[in-house]
C-alpha positions in Angstrom: 62.1 -132.0 -83.1 62.8 -134.2 -80.1 64.3 -131.2 -78.1 61.1 -129.2 -78.7 59.0 -132.0 -77.2 61.2 -132.2 -74.1 61.1 -128.4 -73.6 57.3 -128.2 -74.0 56.8 -130.5 -71.0 58.9 -128.4 -68.5 57.0 -126.5 -65.8 58.7 -123.8 -63.7 57.5 -123.0 -60.2 58.8 -119.8 -58.5 58.0 -118.6 -55.0 56.6 -115.1 -54.8 58.9 -112.2 -53.9 56.4 -110.7 -51.4 54.7 -112.6 -48.5 51.2 -113.7 -49.0 48.7 -111.6 -47.1 45.3 -112.9 -46.0 42.9 -110.4 -44.7 40.0 -111.7 -42.5 37.0 -109.6 -41.8 35.0 -111.5 -39.2 32.0 -110.1 -37.3 31.1 -111.7 -34.0 27.5 -111.1 -33.2 26.6 -114.1 -31.1 27.1 -112.4 -27.8 24.9 -109.4 -28.7 22.1 -111.7 -29.9 22.4 -113.8 -26.7 22.1 -110.6 -24.5 19.1 -109.4 -26.4 17.4 -112.7 -26.1 18.0 -112.8 -22.4 16.7 -109.3 -22.0 13.6 -110.1 -24.1 12.9 -113.2 -22.0 13.1 -111.2 -18.8 10.8 -108.5 -20.2 8.2 -111.1 -21.2 8.4 -112.7 -17.7 7.9 -109.4 -16.0 5.0 -108.3 -18.2 3.4 -111.6 -19.0 -0.1 -110.0 -19.0 0.5 -107.9 -22.0 1.7 -110.7 -24.2 
């Protein structure tokens, strides 16, 4: 009964056979938004009378 209690507490940790793969899908939109904002500001400045 004592051997059963000792074996119940054992934990086995094994490294995976294949490497861990992490796929990152990152979209960078900041530059596009910045360009659109600059174009919009120039258009508003050029056509201030219609706004």
